[in-house]
N, C-alpha and C positions, 0 to 999 in steps of 0.2 A: 661494468666487466664485456659484456654483449658486445656493446655498442662498440668497445675497443678494439676487437677481434680486427685480422688483417683483413680477411674474406669479410667481413661486415661494413669497413670501410671503404674498401672496393668496392662491392656494390653499392656504394651511395656517391659514389666516384664516378660511377657511370650515370648516375642523372645527366652529369654535366658534359657527355662525350655526347659528342659532335657525330652522324650518322652522313654528313653532304658527302664525303668522298666513297663510302658505299654505294648512294644510291646513285651516284654518280656511274661506279660502276659497274650500275644494270643496266642503268640510260644509254652507256655505252656497249656494251657488251646485247641489248635486244636491238640496238641500231646497224650494231655491225657483224651481229649472228643471225640477225633475223627470229620475228619472230617465232615461237613453239606452236607446235600442233596442238590442234581444237581440244584434243582431251584433255593435254595440262591446267589444272586449276589451279594453278600458281605463276600469274603473266610474266612473275618478274625472270622468270624461266626462259633463256633463248633458245633456238634451234641450234644451232653450234656455239659452242662451249666458249666464252670469251671472255670470263671472268675467273674469279675466288676457286668455285662449285663448277663439274664434281673434282675434288678437291686430288682423284686420281687420273684428271683427264686436261688437256693443254699443253705451251712449250714448256719446257722446265728454265725458268727464269729462280729466282731466292723472290722467293715468298709474292711471286708471280708477277710480280713486279716489271715495267718498260724494261724492255730490251732498246738498250740505247746501243745500237748500232752506228750512231756518227758519232763517235768518241770525245768528238769535240764538243755537243751537247752535254755532256757529262756536269756540267757546272751550274745546271738547271737542277738538280737534286740537292737534298740535303746528305744525302749517303750514297755512295758508290760502291758496292759489290763487284768485288772482280777475282777472277781466278789467277793463278800462276800455279799451276799444272804440272812441276816438275819434282821428281823426284828420282834422280839419276846422284842426287847425293847422298843417296842411302849407303850405309853401311852395311844392310843384315836382306829383309826383304821390299825389294821395292813394291808400288800399286797405290802410291799417294799423287802419283796425278791421274786419277778418276775421281780426288776426292770435292775439290769445285763441283763437277757437277752430279756427285751425289747428295749433296749436301743442300742441293738447289732442287730436286725432286725429291726430298724428304721436308726440304720447308713447306710444300705446297698442302701438310698438312694443315698447318698452323693457317690461323685465320685474324692474326696479328691484333689478337686481342689476347688480354693475360687477366685473368682475376684476383691475382697473388697482389699483382703491382695496380691494380683498377686502370689500365690503360689500354688504350686500343692506338696501336702502332701506322696502322696507317692511317689514323686522322691527326697524328701528331705530327710526323714528319716523310718526306718524300725520297724512296729507297729506287734508284737508279740501278740496273743490273749493266754493267761496262762488259761482260763477256768475258776471255778469257784473253791473257795477253802471250804473245806468241815466244812460247819460249823453247830452245835451242836442245833438244836431248840430249845428245852428244856433248855438248861443249857447256861446262859448268861455268866459265866465264862470260861466255857471252849471254849466255839467259843472266846471268846477275845487271849485266850492263842491260838488257832488256825489263826487267822488273824495276830499274831505280827508276830508268826512263818514264815505263808506264804510273808507276807511282807515284812521280815528283809530276805528269801530266796532271793526276786527279787531285791534287795537291793546290796545284796551279790556279787550278777551274773550280777552288774554292770546297768543294765535298767532302766530306770525312773518308777515308777511305778503307772499308772493309776488305781485308787480301786474304785469300782461303789458299793454301798448297795443295799438293805439293808437299815434297818435306821441308825441314826448317833451315836448309839452306838457302831459304828466300828471305832469313830474316835478316841476311848481311844488306840484302839491295833496298828490304825493307825500311833498315835503321838510313842507310844512306840517303835514303830520297827524304824522309822525315828528319834526319837532322838541319837538314840545307833548309828547311823552312822552317825551324827557331832560331830566333831572336838572343841565344843564347843555348844554357846546356839543355841536353835530351837526356832523363831518365829512361831506363827499362825495367818493365813489371814482366818477368819471363815465368810463367808456367811448365814444369818438365818432370820428369822422372832424370832425368839425363844432363848433363851442365854441360855441355857443347862449347867449351873453351878452348876445347884442344887446337894448336896452332898448324897443325894438317893431319890427315888422319891416311894412310896409305899414300902417302907425299902428294894427298890433293887437300884441298878446299873441297870441303864436303858436311852435311848437316850435322858435324859433330866441332863446328869449327869456326861460325859464325861470328861469336859474340865474343872470340878474343881481338879478332878482326875490327867488329865494329868500337870497340872502343878504344881503336888507335885515331879513329876519327876525333877533330879534335874539339870538336865540342856534345861527346859524349865518355862523360869517366868511367873506369869502370866503378870509382864509389856511388855511381846512383847506379849498376845494374843488381839489381836486385834478384836471384834463383830462387824457388820454393816450389818442394815439392823431389827436389833432389832427392835419393838413396838408389837401394840396389845393387846388384853385381854385373852390370854390364854395361861396358862403355863407359866409362870414368876416369881412368885410370889420370890418363894423360890431362885433361882438362882440368883437374881436381890440382895439380902443379902447377897450371899456368893459373889457373885463381887462384890459388894461393902467393901469387908472385905480385897478379893485378891488383889485389883486395876487391875481390866481387863481396857481396853478400849474396851468405848461401845459408835458407830455412829451408832444414830436412825433413822426409816425412817424418822421426821423429821428434820434429821439432815440433809440429802441425799436434800430432796426438797430445804433446806434454802441453802445448800454450793455449792451444782450442784453434780454430782456423783463423773468428777473430782477435785475437791478440798478435797471432801471427804474421794478418794483414795490415795490423797498427804499423808493426815495426815496418814492414814491407814497405807503406806507402812515406811514412816519415823518414827513412832512406833516399829513396824514390826520388823522392821531392825535393829534398834537402839542394835547396840556390838551384834546383833546375826550371826552367820556365813550362815546358812540358812534358808530360810520358805516356811510353807508348806501351799497350799491350800486346805482349806476342804468346799465343796460349798455345801450347804442344799437349792434345790431346793423348798422351799418352800418360802426364800428370794423374787421371783418372784410373784408377783400376783397370786392367783389363776385365773381370769379371760384370764390369759394366763398361768399358769401352774394346771388347776385339781385334776389332777395326782397324789396327796400327802399324806400322813396320816396325817395330823395335818393344816388345809391349814388356810393362814390368810390374809381377806386382807386387801390393801395399803401396797403390796410388792412393788419390783421394777417391769418396762417393760425390755421385753427382751432386746429391745436396753442398757438399764442403767445397765443389768448385765451383756453383752456381752462387754459392755466396760469396763466396771470395773475387768473383768478377764483378757481383753487382759491388763491390765496396770498394773496387780497386775505381768502377765506372763512375763512383759521388765525387772523385775528387778530380775528372775532368779527365782525357784520353785526346792526346793529338792524332792515332789513329790504333788498328789492329789486327793482327793475323789470329789465323788458325791453322794451321799445320797439320801434319803427319797422320789425318784419315784416309787409311787403305782402302777400300771397299772391299775385296780381294777376300779380306778378310774377315768382314761383318758380318754377325748373325741380324740378319734382318734390321737391316740399317738401323742399329741401335746407337754407333759410335758416330753416323752421318746426325743423328739427329742430336744428341748431345752436342754436337760442335757446332749447329743451327741454334737451339738452343741456348750456347756461349753468346752468341752473336744477338739475338735476341735480350736478354739479360741486359746485356752489356748496352745496347743500343736504349734500352725502354731505361735504362737508373740515369745514363746521358738526360736522357731528356727532364725525366723527371727533376735531376738536381738545374736544370737549364744549362745544359752542357749544350744542348744541340736541339736544334726545331725554334721552335715559338719557345718564350719563357713561362715557365709559370705560373698558374696563377689562376 
């Protein structure tokens, strides 16, 4: 029994994990950052911070990964982290334009090793930070064009896109770019407290409308759109009418409570993957209860716990993904970076599970 505990299995796996990349980072830091003062006993410490430590030092990139200034080089990496800092599609509180930088900043807290999963992401995959797409704050339609082209560039280069918003209006250009790179149907697994299927809100396309337009794409049928965590009393009225017409699959928080997260995700995966060739994960941070994730524009009590949400995205990732986004992190309303930290964890748990199941990086074994 003791040997089958996940912590014990992870401990055994660590024996076989290389530390080559960590050593390379230390050597690079000593070369570029100069040797430390003579009083420093640990000679792996450099004079100027150029590596993972200290957590609070250095230039902010996701997990302190390389900043890919020449975005033509993004294909050299397995994963491309890219910000889409647009929040003028919000209908209540703006602030999600600061989401990408907040996720980058708090991600420095992590050293890329998980004792839960027995995995060191630093050794398993390469991540490049492509910076932010140049969004047009006063024009959602031009921003949609920019994001679609930017995500398409990453896909053309062969990297797995991790797009961080920004509000959820970026879901439309994300889906459009991804759909163009699928020979067949694209399924969507959408975590949110809000249904986001209105046609317009206040006479415009907003962060409440992206799925009604995405499902008009020829290879993104509404039958492969699964929406998980929907509920509460905010902003769902118009969208539910459209979802009923489109016949999307809505799994409410009541369903999650009744079925349990594992069974709910089993249903979601079966529907999203039915006759589909790829699936895209779109994660709105407000699906997590605001008691845990207060930093969002339209909070709605009664959402998931962090454990439920992380278990859910790991379940989704086991089957493989073509790309993912995390949206609606609004740092002005956050407390101690907890919402941004949850966003970083959603990304890291998803990437690690993709690696574990052979969908990203080198094959398992």
